[in-house]
Phi, psi and omega in degrees: 000138177283138177271126184289150177299143176271357182283162183292326177234133172288326174223134177226124183230136176226128172053044181286128181226141180206130178231149170242103188065236178269000184265114183273105182277312177244128191240035179107067185263130176244135179217141172229120184240125187277146178300144178068025183241169171252120178244123181255135177248110184255154175169157181290171175303137179084002183288336182112014181298307182295328177297319181296317182297316183295325178290313181297331181261016171072013178277344177215151179260140178283159172286324181195168180111169178244141178225134171234129178237127181053036179078010183250138178283122182298323183291325185266326192238036184303320180296317178296316179306320182298333179283345185256353186237170170210158185224136170243116186274186183288340184238141185296141178256013181290138175269113185291344181277346180256160172286170177299315179299319178295324176300312183293321179297319180302314179295323174300321177294319178297332179268008177060036173281150176292167181299312178298321179295317180298315182298311182294318181293319180301309183303316182299312184288326173298323181288315183298320183262016176054047181240012182302315184292340182247012188301325189252020170262149173298138185288348174298340179265001181283152170285166181303321182291321176294318178298320181292321178294319177295320179299319177291317177303316180302323180286352182254003186304315183274011177056060179296151176274337176230125179243124180261122179241115182258100180051061188290339185251012180304128178082358180272153176284160185306322181295316181292323176301311181294326178294318181290324176301320180297320181294314180299313180297322175298318178304312181295322179296330178275000174111356180281136172275126180246119178253118191242129168252144184199153171253359178267108184290326174299328177293318177293322182294319183288322192259320199281137167280332179214143184229135173240136179257118183259128179213126181055040173081011180223153170281116182262344176193155175200157183154186171291169179298320179295318180296322180286319182292337179289346178288336180283324182138177181284165172284174179211164176252142174245122181254132171262113185265154185285333180203178184291328177298313177298320178301310181297319178298314183289320180294329180289321188273349181244094183304137177085357179286154185240105181281145171242097187294329182293335182240007186050047184240145181229129177262120181250115186282168175061034173245099183217012176211175183303315185296314181291328180289317179298319178300318178294317179296318179293326175295314179299320177297321176300321182281354184057043182257122175275144179237127179287329183199146178219130179229135171270131177238124178243147174301146176232180186294338174298315180296320178298312181301313182295317183297313185290315183284327177289320177299316180289329181288328183272349184289000000 
């Protein structure tokens, strides 16, 4: 089991800036990432997500700003930071000429683990990632999902306290994505801090304890999924009524509702939890209004993403 960091922040970033020539990729980024959490960084292509990961994982130097990882100053203690972290990039690092077991053993050798330690850790990770049956096959025969699981397993051989995942499920089928989600959530539950970049908003919604939206080199919003979606507005209910008479009766009795006469449909605002739904159903029963269909619609991260990026682009 990974031991969580005892520091207040697993990652702390202040005024991080990075340019490539005249192109300003990061324009003063601040981040605070709690130990043992999953932190998702969202943003469109070119927003700077991968650049942040490369800087935090010591693969690239910032132009300015301060970075602490696992309580260590990145500028002074980069070598020590590398011993506490691991990174899985967008492209697999698996060697197709080696078996799954040999790939894991190789990483253990690079981390100077003893033979018994390598053997035990390899067996443990093969079991965790459901690769026991394919352990002694060349990884060139693996499916994309199996290679991605092995890639993630290889990044965990040395039990990092902070794991950086840069778009880890790109190209995976839905079944493989969900399997990888379960593994990532389990890592956080065991104390590993996971920093995740993704373009799949459902992935961030499912996994992340905290989400930051990066746009044009800046953090434009952050919070839990619920906190971010609340910026878009309340949820609402959509009622499908059997006829125009029922629609008119319900619309009259429900202030603020929005009828669609062409489809006999009624949009009722501010219905986004059990209490408000119960109240709505009780009111419909009082009115003796039958409903053919009822759906709850809540803002999601897609709505947040569109609102934030479009607003910033038009500002």
